[in-house]
MILOLO-137498 format. One record per residue (C-alpha): x, y, z; residue number from 1. Coordinates in nm, 2 decimals. Each point is the difference from the previous one (the first is absolute). Layout:
N
VORO       u       v       w  senu
VORO       X       Y       Z   NUM
...
***
This chain:
627
VORO       u       v       w  senu
VORO   13.36   10.64    9.97     1
VORO    0.01    0.12    0.37     2
VORO    0.23   -0.21    0.21     3
VORO   -0.21    0.03    0.32     4
VORO   -0.31    0.13    0.16     5
VORO    0.16    0.24    0.24     6
VORO   -0.08   -0.01    0.37     7
VORO   -0.16    0.34   -0.03     8
VORO   -0.22   -0.11   -0.28     9
VORO   -0.09   -0.33    0.17    10
VORO   -0.11    0.18    0.31    11
VORO   -0.19    0.26   -0.20    12
VORO   -0.18   -0.30   -0.20    13
VORO   -0.11   -0.13    0.34    14
VORO   -0.21    0.30    0.05    15
VORO   -0.23   -0.14   -0.27    16
VORO    0.07   -0.37    0.01    17
VORO   -0.01    0.00    0.37    18
VORO    0.27   -0.26    0.02    19
VORO    0.16    0.19    0.28    20
VORO   -0.29    0.19    0.15    21
VORO   -0.17   -0.15    0.31    22
VORO   -0.34    0.17   -0.09    23
VORO   -0.02   -0.21   -0.32    24
VORO   -0.05   -0.38   -0.01    25
VORO    0.29   -0.12   -0.23    26
VORO    0.22   -0.31    0.02    27
VORO    0.37    0.05    0.10    28
VORO    0.27   -0.02   -0.28    29
VORO    0.19   -0.32    0.03    30
VORO    0.30    0.04   -0.22    31
VORO    0.15    0.17   -0.30    32
VORO    0.01   -0.07   -0.38    33
VORO    0.35    0.04   -0.14    34
VORO    0.16   -0.03   -0.34    35
VORO    0.37   -0.01   -0.05    36
VORO    0.17    0.15   -0.31    37
VORO    0.08   -0.23   -0.27    38
VORO   -0.20   -0.27    0.18    39
VORO   -0.03   -0.34   -0.16    40
VORO   -0.35   -0.15   -0.05    41
VORO   -0.10   -0.23    0.29    42
VORO   -0.03   -0.29   -0.25    43
VORO    0.37    0.03   -0.09    44
VORO    0.10   -0.04    0.35    45
VORO   -0.13   -0.37    0.03    46
VORO    0.22   -0.30    0.00    47
VORO    0.03   -0.19   -0.32    48
VORO   -0.27   -0.27   -0.02    49
VORO    0.24   -0.28   -0.10    50
VORO    0.32    0.08    0.19    51
VORO   -0.15    0.19    0.28    52
VORO    0.30    0.23   -0.03    53
VORO   -0.06    0.37    0.10    54
VORO    0.05    0.25   -0.28    55
VORO    0.27    0.25    0.05    56
VORO   -0.25    0.28    0.01    57
VORO   -0.16   -0.15    0.32    58
VORO    0.33    0.01    0.19    59
VORO    0.06    0.37   -0.12    60
VORO   -0.35    0.09    0.10    61
VORO    0.02   -0.16    0.33    62
VORO    0.33    0.17    0.07    63
VORO   -0.15    0.33   -0.10    64
VORO   -0.30   -0.04    0.24    65
VORO    0.22   -0.10    0.28    66
VORO    0.23    0.29   -0.03    67
VORO   -0.31    0.23   -0.04    68
VORO   -0.16   -0.13    0.32    69
VORO    0.32    0.02    0.19    70
VORO    0.08    0.35   -0.14    71
VORO   -0.34    0.15    0.07    72
VORO   -0.03   -0.16    0.35    73
VORO   -0.32   -0.16   -0.11    74
VORO    0.14   -0.35    0.04    75
VORO   -0.02    0.04    0.38    76
VORO   -0.38   -0.01   -0.03    77
VORO   -0.13   -0.31    0.16    78
VORO   -0.16   -0.25   -0.22    79
VORO    0.09    0.18   -0.31    80
VORO   -0.07   -0.19   -0.33    81
VORO   -0.01    0.07   -0.38    82
VORO   -0.30   -0.09   -0.22    83
VORO    0.00    0.04   -0.38    84
VORO   -0.24    0.25   -0.15    85
VORO   -0.05    0.09   -0.36    86
VORO    0.27   -0.07   -0.25    87
VORO    0.29    0.08    0.21    88
VORO   -0.10    0.20    0.31    89
VORO   -0.02   -0.13    0.35    90
VORO   -0.22    0.03    0.30    91
VORO    0.21    0.05    0.32    92
VORO   -0.22   -0.13    0.28    93
VORO    0.05    0.08    0.36    94
VORO   -0.09   -0.24    0.28    95
VORO   -0.24    0.27    0.15    96
VORO   -0.23    0.27   -0.12    97
VORO    0.22    0.31   -0.03    98
VORO   -0.09    0.34    0.08    99
VORO    0.00    0.27   -0.28   100
VORO    0.30    0.16    0.17   101
VORO    0.19   -0.33   -0.02   102
VORO   -0.11   -0.07   -0.35   103
VORO    0.10    0.35   -0.10   104
VORO    0.34   -0.05    0.17   105
VORO    0.09   -0.32   -0.19   106
VORO   -0.14    0.14   -0.32   107
VORO    0.23    0.29    0.03   108
VORO    0.30   -0.22    0.10   109
VORO   -0.05   -0.22   -0.30   110
VORO   -0.05    0.29   -0.25   111
VORO    0.35    0.12    0.12   112
VORO    0.17   -0.31   -0.16   113
VORO    0.12    0.04   -0.36   114
VORO   -0.13   -0.35   -0.08   115
VORO   -0.36    0.08    0.07   116
VORO   -0.22    0.12   -0.30   117
VORO   -0.30    0.06    0.23   118
VORO   -0.16   -0.09    0.34   119
VORO   -0.36    0.06    0.09   120
VORO   -0.21   -0.12    0.31   121
VORO   -0.21   -0.30   -0.07   122
VORO   -0.32    0.15    0.11   123
VORO   -0.35   -0.16   -0.01   124
VORO   -0.22    0.16   -0.25   125
VORO   -0.37    0.04    0.06   126
VORO   -0.31   -0.05   -0.23   127
VORO   -0.10    0.32   -0.14   128
VORO   -0.35    0.05    0.15   129
VORO   -0.24    0.27    0.01   130
VORO   -0.29    0.04    0.26   131
VORO   -0.30   -0.25   -0.03   132
VORO   -0.32    0.10   -0.16   133
VORO   -0.32   -0.05    0.22   134
VORO   -0.19   -0.33   -0.02   135
VORO   -0.33    0.16   -0.06   136
VORO   -0.18   -0.16   -0.29   137
VORO   -0.13    0.32   -0.14   138
VORO    0.35    0.16   -0.02   139
VORO    0.14   -0.20   -0.29   140
VORO   -0.18   -0.03   -0.34   141
VORO   -0.22   -0.31   -0.06   142
VORO    0.26   -0.09   -0.26   143
VORO    0.33    0.01    0.19   144
VORO    0.19   -0.04   -0.32   145
VORO   -0.06    0.34   -0.16   146
VORO    0.36    0.01   -0.07   147
VORO   -0.02   -0.27   -0.27   148
VORO   -0.26    0.20   -0.22   149
VORO    0.09    0.23   -0.28   150
VORO    0.15    0.34    0.08   151
VORO   -0.25    0.29   -0.06   152
VORO   -0.25    0.22    0.16   153
VORO   -0.01    0.37    0.06   154
VORO   -0.12    0.25    0.26   155
VORO   -0.36   -0.04   -0.13   156
VORO    0.00   -0.37    0.10   157
VORO   -0.10   -0.13    0.34   158
VORO    0.30   -0.10    0.21   159
VORO   -0.04   -0.36   -0.06   160
VORO    0.05    0.06   -0.38   161
VORO    0.30    0.23    0.03   162
VORO    0.29   -0.23   -0.09   163
VORO    0.27    0.24   -0.12   164
VORO    0.28   -0.17    0.20   165
VORO   -0.06   -0.36   -0.09   166
VORO    0.25   -0.20   -0.23   167
VORO   -0.25   -0.11   -0.26   168
VORO    0.06   -0.37    0.04   169
VORO   -0.34   -0.11   -0.13   170
VORO    0.09    0.17   -0.33   171
VORO    0.36   -0.15   -0.01   172
VORO   -0.16   -0.34    0.03   173
VORO   -0.14    0.04   -0.35   174
VORO    0.36   -0.02   -0.11   175
VORO    0.13   -0.27    0.25   176
VORO   -0.10   -0.16    0.33   177
VORO    0.36   -0.11    0.06   178
VORO    0.22   -0.31   -0.08   179
VORO    0.10   -0.30    0.19   180
VORO    0.37    0.06   -0.09   181
VORO    0.01    0.32    0.19   182
VORO    0.11   -0.03    0.35   183
VORO   -0.04    0.27    0.26   184
VORO    0.16   -0.05    0.35   185
VORO   -0.19    0.14    0.30   186
VORO    0.25    0.06    0.28   187
VORO   -0.20    0.04    0.31   188
VORO   -0.14   -0.20    0.30   189
VORO   -0.09   -0.31   -0.19   190
VORO   -0.33   -0.14   -0.12   191
VORO   -0.28   -0.18    0.17   192
VORO   -0.26   -0.25   -0.15   193
VORO   -0.31    0.18   -0.14   194
VORO   -0.28   -0.13   -0.22   195
VORO    0.05    0.29   -0.24   196
VORO    0.37   -0.06   -0.06   197
VORO    0.06   -0.24   -0.28   198
VORO    0.28   -0.23    0.11   199
VORO    0.09   -0.08   -0.35   200
VORO    0.12    0.37   -0.03   201
VORO    0.23   -0.04    0.30   202
VORO    0.36   -0.11   -0.08   203
VORO    0.20   -0.18    0.28   204
VORO    0.14    0.31    0.19   205
VORO    0.24    0.03    0.30   206
VORO    0.00    0.11    0.35   207
VORO    0.30    0.25    0.05   208
VORO   -0.06    0.09    0.35   209
VORO    0.32   -0.11    0.19   210
VORO   -0.06    0.08    0.36   211
VORO   -0.08   -0.30    0.21   212
VORO    0.14   -0.11    0.33   213
VORO   -0.04   -0.39    0.02   214
VORO    0.11    0.00    0.38   215
VORO   -0.25    0.26    0.09   216
VORO   -0.26   -0.11   -0.25   217
VORO   -0.07    0.35   -0.12   218
VORO    0.10    0.26   -0.27   219
VORO   -0.13    0.24   -0.24   220
VORO   -0.06   -0.27   -0.25   221
VORO   -0.28   -0.16    0.23   222
VORO   -0.02   -0.32   -0.19   223
VORO    0.24   -0.23    0.19   224
VORO    0.30    0.05   -0.21   225
VORO    0.20    0.26   -0.21   226
VORO    0.02   -0.01   -0.37   227
VORO   -0.19   -0.28   -0.18   228
VORO   -0.21   -0.08   -0.31   229
VORO   -0.33    0.08    0.16   230
VORO   -0.12    0.36   -0.06   231
VORO   -0.31   -0.04    0.20   232
VORO   -0.09    0.29    0.23   233
VORO   -0.01   -0.14    0.36   234
VORO   -0.13    0.32    0.13   235
VORO    0.20    0.31    0.11   236
VORO   -0.18    0.07    0.34   237
VORO    0.19    0.15    0.28   238
VORO   -0.14   -0.05    0.35   239
VORO    0.08    0.15    0.34   240
VORO    0.11   -0.36    0.09   241
VORO    0.25    0.01   -0.27   242
VORO    0.15    0.32    0.14   243
VORO    0.02   -0.14    0.32   244
VORO    0.16   -0.32   -0.09   245
VORO    0.25    0.16   -0.23   246
VORO    0.03    0.38    0.05   247
VORO    0.33    0.02   -0.20   248
VORO   -0.17   -0.14   -0.31   249
VORO   -0.36    0.13    0.04   250
VORO    0.02    0.28    0.25   251
VORO    0.02    0.26   -0.27   252
VORO   -0.28   -0.14   -0.22   253
VORO   -0.36    0.12    0.01   254
VORO   -0.26   -0.24    0.15   255
VORO   -0.23   -0.09   -0.29   256
VORO   -0.21   -0.28   -0.16   257
VORO    0.11   -0.18   -0.31   258
VORO   -0.04    0.22   -0.30   259
VORO    0.02   -0.24   -0.30   260
VORO    0.16    0.26   -0.21   261
VORO    0.16   -0.23   -0.25   262
VORO   -0.35   -0.16   -0.08   263
VORO   -0.15    0.35   -0.05   264
VORO    0.28    0.12   -0.24   265
VORO   -0.02   -0.34   -0.18   266
VORO   -0.39    0.04   -0.04   267
VORO    0.04    0.34   -0.16   268
VORO    0.23   -0.16   -0.26   269
VORO   -0.13   -0.35   -0.06   270
VORO   -0.32   -0.11    0.19   271
VORO   -0.18   -0.25   -0.21   272
VORO   -0.19    0.19   -0.29   273
VORO   -0.30   -0.11   -0.19   274
VORO   -0.08   -0.28    0.23   275
VORO   -0.33    0.10    0.14   276
VORO    0.14    0.04    0.34   277
VORO    0.10    0.31    0.22   278
VORO    0.21    0.25   -0.17   279
VORO    0.19    0.07   -0.32   280
VORO    0.36    0.11   -0.03   281
VORO    0.20    0.22   -0.22   282
VORO    0.13   -0.30   -0.20   283
VORO   -0.19   -0.31   -0.11   284
VORO    0.31   -0.21   -0.09   285
VORO    0.36   -0.02    0.08   286
VORO    0.20   -0.14    0.28   287
VORO    0.06    0.13    0.35   288
VORO    0.31   -0.09    0.19   289
VORO   -0.05    0.06    0.38   290
VORO    0.32    0.08    0.18   291
VORO   -0.05    0.04    0.38   292
VORO    0.24    0.26    0.13   293
VORO   -0.21    0.14    0.30   294
VORO   -0.09   -0.14    0.33   295
VORO   -0.07    0.14    0.33   296
VORO    0.10    0.35    0.04   297
VORO    0.06    0.06   -0.38   298
VORO    0.27   -0.11   -0.24   299
VORO    0.37    0.00    0.05   300
VORO    0.20    0.18   -0.29   301
VORO    0.24   -0.31   -0.04   302
VORO   -0.32   -0.22   -0.06   303
VORO   -0.15    0.25   -0.24   304
VORO    0.33    0.02   -0.20   305
VORO    0.04   -0.38   -0.01   306
VORO   -0.37   -0.03   -0.09   307
VORO    0.04    0.23   -0.30   308
VORO    0.30   -0.20   -0.11   309
VORO   -0.16   -0.33    0.05   310
VORO   -0.30    0.11   -0.20   311
VORO    0.22    0.10   -0.30   312
VORO    0.17   -0.34    0.00   313
VORO    0.32    0.08    0.18   314
VORO    0.16   -0.21    0.28   315
VORO   -0.05    0.09    0.35   316
VORO    0.08   -0.17    0.34   317
VORO   -0.26   -0.21    0.17   318
VORO    0.16   -0.09    0.33   319
VORO    0.30    0.17    0.17   320
VORO    0.28   -0.18    0.17   321
VORO    0.05    0.26    0.27   322
VORO    0.37    0.07   -0.06   323
VORO    0.22    0.30   -0.08   324
VORO    0.17   -0.23   -0.27   325
VORO   -0.12    0.17   -0.32   326
VORO    0.06   -0.32   -0.21   327
VORO   -0.22   -0.21    0.24   328
VORO   -0.27    0.24    0.11   329
VORO   -0.27   -0.16   -0.22   330
VORO   -0.06   -0.34    0.13   331
VORO   -0.28   -0.07   -0.26   332
VORO   -0.10    0.18   -0.32   333
VORO   -0.37    0.05   -0.11   334
VORO   -0.10   -0.17   -0.32   335
VORO    0.02    0.24   -0.29   336
VORO   -0.35    0.12   -0.11   337
VORO   -0.08   -0.17   -0.32   338
VORO   -0.27    0.24   -0.10   339
VORO    0.17    0.34    0.03   340
VORO   -0.23    0.31    0.03   341
VORO    0.00    0.29   -0.25   342
VORO   -0.19    0.23    0.24   343
VORO    0.08    0.02    0.37   344
VORO   -0.27    0.17    0.21   345
VORO    0.11    0.13    0.35   346
VORO   -0.24    0.17    0.23   347
VORO    0.22    0.03    0.29   348
VORO    0.26    0.27    0.07   349
VORO    0.17    0.24    0.25   350
VORO    0.01    0.39    0.03   351
VORO    0.35    0.05   -0.10   352
VORO    0.21    0.07   -0.32   353
VORO    0.07   -0.31   -0.21   354
VORO    0.28   -0.19    0.15   355
VORO    0.28   -0.17   -0.20   356
VORO   -0.12   -0.35    0.12   357
VORO   -0.32    0.07   -0.19   358
VORO    0.15    0.18   -0.30   359
VORO    0.25   -0.28   -0.07   360
VORO   -0.27   -0.27   -0.01   361
VORO   -0.24    0.23   -0.23   362
VORO    0.29    0.06   -0.24   363
VORO    0.06   -0.37   -0.01   364
VORO   -0.36   -0.07   -0.08   365
VORO   -0.01    0.30   -0.26   366
VORO    0.29   -0.17   -0.18   367
VORO   -0.22   -0.32   -0.03   368
VORO   -0.29    0.19   -0.14   369
VORO   -0.20   -0.01    0.31   370
VORO   -0.20    0.30    0.11   371
VORO   -0.06    0.08    0.38   372
VORO   -0.34    0.17    0.08   373
VORO   -0.02    0.15    0.36   374
VORO   -0.24    0.18    0.20   375
VORO    0.07    0.37    0.05   376
VORO   -0.10   -0.01    0.38   377
VORO   -0.28    0.16    0.20   378
VORO    0.16    0.27    0.21   379
VORO   -0.13    0.29   -0.23   380
VORO    0.36    0.09   -0.04   381
VORO    0.31   -0.11   -0.18   382
VORO   -0.01   -0.34   -0.18   383
VORO    0.12   -0.30    0.22   384
VORO    0.28   -0.24   -0.12   385
VORO    0.03   -0.19   -0.22   386
VORO   -0.25    0.21   -0.20   387
VORO    0.26    0.28    0.00   388
VORO    0.27   -0.23   -0.14   389
VORO    0.14    0.04   -0.34   390
VORO   -0.17   -0.21   -0.27   391
VORO   -0.31   -0.08    0.23   392
VORO   -0.35    0.09   -0.11   393
VORO   -0.11    0.18    0.32   394
VORO   -0.38    0.04    0.01   395
VORO   -0.22    0.27    0.15   396
VORO   -0.36   -0.07    0.10   397
VORO   -0.29    0.19   -0.14   398
VORO   -0.37    0.05    0.09   399
VORO   -0.25   -0.14   -0.25   400
VORO   -0.05    0.36   -0.14   401
VORO    0.38    0.03   -0.08   402
VORO    0.14    0.22    0.27   403
VORO    0.26   -0.11    0.27   404
VORO   -0.14   -0.24    0.27   405
VORO    0.03    0.17    0.34   406
VORO    0.27   -0.24    0.12   407
VORO    0.21   -0.04   -0.30   408
VORO    0.37    0.12   -0.02   409
VORO    0.10    0.22   -0.28   410
VORO    0.31    0.13   -0.15   411
VORO    0.23   -0.02   -0.32   412
VORO    0.13   -0.34    0.09   413
VORO   -0.34   -0.16   -0.11   414
VORO   -0.07   -0.12   -0.35   415
VORO   -0.38   -0.03   -0.02   416
VORO   -0.32    0.01    0.18   417
VORO   -0.32   -0.20    0.02   418
VORO   -0.29   -0.07    0.23   419
VORO    0.08   -0.14    0.33   420
VORO   -0.33    0.08    0.19   421
VORO   -0.05    0.31    0.20   422
VORO   -0.08    0.00    0.38   423
VORO   -0.21    0.21    0.22   424
VORO    0.31    0.16    0.14   425
VORO    0.04    0.38   -0.01   426
VORO   -0.25    0.27    0.02   427
VORO   -0.14   -0.09   -0.34   428
VORO   -0.02   -0.37    0.03   429
VORO   -0.36   -0.02    0.09   430
VORO   -0.09    0.16   -0.34   431
VORO    0.27   -0.14   -0.22   432
VORO    0.09   -0.35    0.12   433
VORO   -0.06   -0.27   -0.25   434
VORO   -0.06   -0.32    0.16   435
VORO    0.33   -0.16   -0.08   436
VORO    0.09   -0.30   -0.22   437
VORO   -0.17   -0.33    0.08   438
VORO    0.24   -0.30    0.01   439
VORO    0.07   -0.32    0.18   440
VORO    0.06   -0.05    0.37   441
VORO   -0.07   -0.21    0.30   442
VORO   -0.18    0.08    0.33   443
VORO    0.25   -0.19    0.22   444
VORO    0.14    0.21    0.27   445
VORO    0.31   -0.22    0.03   446
VORO   -0.01   -0.31   -0.23   447
VORO   -0.20   -0.02   -0.32   448
VORO   -0.36   -0.07    0.10   449
VORO   -0.26    0.12   -0.26   450
VORO    0.06    0.14   -0.35   451
VORO   -0.15    0.35   -0.04   452
VORO   -0.03    0.29   -0.25   453
VORO    0.13    0.31    0.17   454
VORO    0.01    0.34   -0.14   455
VORO    0.35    0.14    0.02   456
VORO    0.19    0.33   -0.08   457
VORO    0.36    0.10   -0.02   458
VORO    0.29    0.02   -0.24   459
VORO    0.04   -0.37    0.07   460
VORO   -0.30   -0.06   -0.23   461
VORO    0.09    0.27   -0.25   462
VORO    0.32   -0.19   -0.07   463
VORO   -0.16   -0.34   -0.12   464
VORO   -0.22    0.20   -0.21   465
VORO    0.32    0.13   -0.20   466
VORO    0.15   -0.35    0.02   467
VORO   -0.31   -0.14   -0.16   468
VORO    0.03    0.25   -0.29   469
VORO    0.37   -0.09   -0.04   470
VORO   -0.11   -0.36   -0.02   471
VORO   -0.26    0.08   -0.26   472
VORO    0.28    0.18   -0.20   473
VORO    0.21   -0.30    0.02   474
VORO   -0.29   -0.21   -0.12   475
VORO   -0.01    0.21   -0.31   476
VORO    0.38    0.01   -0.05   477
VORO    0.21   -0.22    0.21   478
VORO    0.32    0.15   -0.15   479
VORO   -0.04    0.32    0.20   480
VORO    0.28    0.05    0.24   481
VORO   -0.01    0.20    0.32   482
VORO    0.08    0.33   -0.16   483
VORO   -0.27   -0.07   -0.27   484
VORO   -0.26   -0.07    0.27   485
VORO    0.07    0.33    0.20   486
VORO    0.01    0.21   -0.33   487
VORO   -0.34   -0.16   -0.11   488
VORO   -0.17    0.06    0.33   489
VORO    0.12    0.36    0.00   490
VORO   -0.08    0.07   -0.37   491
VORO   -0.34   -0.14    0.02   492
VORO   -0.12    0.18    0.32   493
VORO   -0.27    0.23    0.00   494
VORO    0.05    0.37    0.11   495
VORO   -0.06    0.07    0.38   496
VORO   -0.33    0.15    0.06   497
VORO   -0.02    0.38    0.07   498
VORO   -0.21    0.21    0.22   499
VORO   -0.07    0.36    0.08   500
VORO   -0.09   -0.07    0.36   501
VORO    0.22   -0.30    0.11   502
VORO    0.35    0.11    0.10   503
VORO    0.30   -0.13   -0.18   504
VORO    0.20   -0.27    0.21   505
VORO    0.26    0.17    0.19   506
VORO    0.14    0.01    0.37   507
VORO   -0.28    0.25    0.06   508
VORO   -0.26   -0.23   -0.14   509
VORO    0.11   -0.36    0.07   510
VORO   -0.36   -0.15    0.01   511
VORO   -0.24   -0.02   -0.29   512
VORO    0.15    0.20   -0.28   513
VORO    0.06    0.02   -0.36   514
VORO    0.29   -0.17   -0.13   515
VORO    0.27    0.12   -0.26   516
VORO    0.26   -0.18   -0.19   517
VORO    0.24    0.11    0.29   518
VORO   -0.20   -0.15    0.28   519
VORO   -0.17   -0.32   -0.12   520
VORO    0.18   -0.12   -0.31   521
VORO   -0.06    0.03   -0.37   522
VORO   -0.38   -0.01    0.05   523
VORO   -0.29   -0.23    0.07   524
VORO    0.06   -0.36   -0.10   525
VORO   -0.21   -0.10   -0.31   526
VORO    0.03   -0.38   -0.03   527
VORO   -0.17    0.00   -0.34   528
VORO    0.25    0.24   -0.15   529
VORO    0.29   -0.18    0.17   530
VORO   -0.10   -0.31   -0.18   531
VORO   -0.04    0.19   -0.32   532
VORO    0.36    0.12    0.05   533
VORO    0.11   -0.36    0.04   534
VORO   -0.20   -0.11   -0.32   535
VORO    0.18    0.29   -0.20   536
VORO    0.33   -0.11    0.14   537
VORO   -0.07   -0.36   -0.11   538
VORO   -0.05    0.11   -0.36   539
VORO    0.30    0.23   -0.01   540
VORO   -0.25    0.30   -0.02   541
VORO    0.03    0.34    0.18   542
VORO   -0.26    0.04    0.28   543
VORO   -0.22    0.32   -0.03   544
VORO   -0.17    0.10    0.31   545
VORO   -0.37    0.12   -0.02   546
VORO   -0.05    0.37    0.01   547
VORO   -0.15   -0.01    0.35   548
VORO   -0.26    0.25    0.09   549
VORO    0.06    0.21    0.31   550
VORO   -0.19   -0.14    0.31   551
VORO   -0.10    0.28    0.24   552
VORO   -0.13   -0.11    0.35   553
VORO   -0.21    0.28    0.13   554
VORO   -0.32   -0.19    0.11   555
VORO   -0.22    0.09    0.30   556
VORO    0.15   -0.25    0.25   557
VORO    0.36    0.14   -0.07   558
VORO   -0.13    0.36    0.05   559
VORO   -0.18   -0.10    0.32   560
VORO    0.32   -0.17    0.12   561
VORO    0.23    0.29   -0.08   562
VORO   -0.24    0.22    0.19   563
VORO    0.06   -0.19    0.32   564
VORO    0.38    0.12    0.02   565
VORO    0.32   -0.19   -0.05   566
VORO   -0.05   -0.37   -0.05   567
VORO    0.33   -0.07    0.20   568
VORO    0.23    0.24    0.16   569
VORO    0.31    0.10   -0.20   570
VORO    0.30   -0.20    0.08   571
VORO    0.27    0.26   -0.06   572
VORO    0.20   -0.29   -0.17   573
VORO    0.15    0.06   -0.34   574
VORO   -0.09   -0.28   -0.23   575
VORO    0.21    0.15   -0.28   576
VORO   -0.31    0.03   -0.22   577
VORO   -0.20    0.30   -0.12   578
VORO   -0.28    0.04   -0.24   579
VORO    0.22    0.03   -0.30   580
VORO   -0.26   -0.10   -0.27   581
VORO   -0.25    0.26    0.10   582
VORO   -0.25   -0.25    0.14   583
VORO   -0.12    0.24    0.27   584
VORO    0.15    0.32    0.14   585
VORO    0.14   -0.05    0.35   586
VORO    0.31    0.00    0.20   587
VORO    0.31   -0.13   -0.19   588
VORO    0.28   -0.17    0.18   589
VORO    0.35   -0.08   -0.12   590
VORO    0.27   -0.25    0.08   591
VORO    0.08   -0.36   -0.05   592
VORO   -0.25   -0.15    0.24   593
VORO    0.25   -0.05    0.29   594
VORO   -0.10    0.08    0.36   595
VORO    0.21    0.19    0.25   596
VORO   -0.01   -0.07    0.36   597
VORO   -0.22    0.28    0.09   598
VORO   -0.25   -0.11   -0.28   599
VORO    0.00   -0.35    0.11   600
VORO   -0.08    0.11    0.36   601
VORO   -0.28    0.22   -0.13   602
VORO   -0.17   -0.29   -0.20   603
VORO    0.04   -0.24    0.28   604
VORO   -0.17    0.25    0.24   605
VORO   -0.27    0.05   -0.26   606
VORO   -0.08   -0.36   -0.02   607
VORO   -0.02   -0.03    0.38   608
VORO   -0.26    0.28    0.00   609
VORO   -0.23   -0.11   -0.29   610
VORO   -0.32   -0.14    0.15   611
VORO   -0.15   -0.33   -0.10   612
VORO    0.27   -0.14   -0.22   613
VORO    0.27   -0.26    0.06   614
VORO    0.36    0.13    0.01   615
VORO    0.15   -0.07   -0.34   616
VORO    0.37   -0.06    0.03   617
VORO    0.07   -0.24   -0.28   618
VORO   -0.27   -0.26    0.01   619
VORO   -0.23   -0.21   -0.22   620
VORO   -0.22    0.23   -0.21   621
VORO   -0.30   -0.18    0.13   622
VORO   -0.29    0.15    0.14   623
VORO   -0.36   -0.08   -0.05   624
VORO   -0.13   -0.31    0.17   625
VORO   -0.36   -0.04   -0.11   626
VORO   -0.09   -0.36    0.12   627
***
């Protein structure tokens, strides 16, 4: 495990995350996440409940931290305090928003200490969001939920009947529609009331957004306090007035209306189904655990990490004491979640390699049998974190016809692909866009005002489709552990579609392209066969995948699109993935998916030049708003 994100790598990452670039709207880094070697768990540092006596481990840890802060020079920072994160890591909080250079300097200083296992910046992650589709009524099909229908179609069908990329959920429902005992946690911006969201399926969740300044009456939490038991989304709008009132906090954030991203992700997974109202969802039954980790300006890594751990039933701190005393840093612990999730859906992330802070939490969850499903990101480049972390089911987004959606990231870190809606971006968008996935939302620009049914697109919405398939698998066999779930999703996937005209996904063709097992995971999600895998597992039988026929996409619309020229300009960025399964001839790249400084700069420059699309750093995978 790396001890540190180097200063050079941190500055390089800024070229994409824009956390240190004036041209990009991103919040400043406000501290570090640090883990000491052989660190005791936070719960083991607390005084004995009966005697109030501090354990010996607390005194040792306090002494280690004081020596570390003094020896590194960080202890001279004004207003410095420690806050527990994860099982045994710490958030080192500055009294001011630090520049990237300051953060890199302190990260380097801490990493030089032998007692430090790792140190990473506590950056704010953004929702992985693609560009919006147009609102025109004729753009989307009359049935906005084409993605729930059986997989099928061929080049001979009309475009509305070509569904070679859908997950076959309607077919899976013949096996199971879900089970109430299955819990899926949605780590996102929270939920809002909606007439098509069954409150009986919602478990009492939690709000993990910690940033709130009582004295100033503002903060990223935007709900009047920090962490609490209310996962309601108060809105994540950022106004020019916010930036004027608190430039240190909001000056790097984009001005925007509230997005209601958490409601949209939850709607894909668990909107009320078979109730005669609105839309259906991927699952009819099962419980949803809303965990709010994102507020204004995105989500902080520390809040995401603690949100994952709380969702899995582990202890996390609710309220910090504001001290450098390690034994006393948590003033109040959050109540332990009594309904631990088996699946954690996360549609936020950052354009960087998986950090140790993420990986430690993911490993903890994996040991408990919890699988993390994460959106792969929408920069048509390398997958974002935590989708690129070990043990995570990273998801790529497909068009309804089975090829990669224009915005979706790709690379060997991803595990599987499914529909996420395709936008009108790129030269081919007007011919190949599919209208997006219809889900739940709200029309309010700031606070929730009027429930709506928007069409959205992005890997944010591909991820809950995969989470739903995992939930259906658990309904068929609750004994499946995290490895079983990943193995089943991969073994049951349909082969990627092929084409004689569409290019293979590569740095030269980062837009719409045909996937391979090296670029978009094991194949196309097939929910029906994923459940069949679980049913076989429950009976102790081997699973035998169908002999899938080859699907070739060479229809008239595709040929017309390719004749227009490149869908998107080549990035020159190596995703570490070539067309290894012979899906389509094309440029083959090699490597591990890492980005060099020059490559990062090239991709950042490309993003700035692309017309008509939002800059995708590491955002929500949201996009289509059709109200």
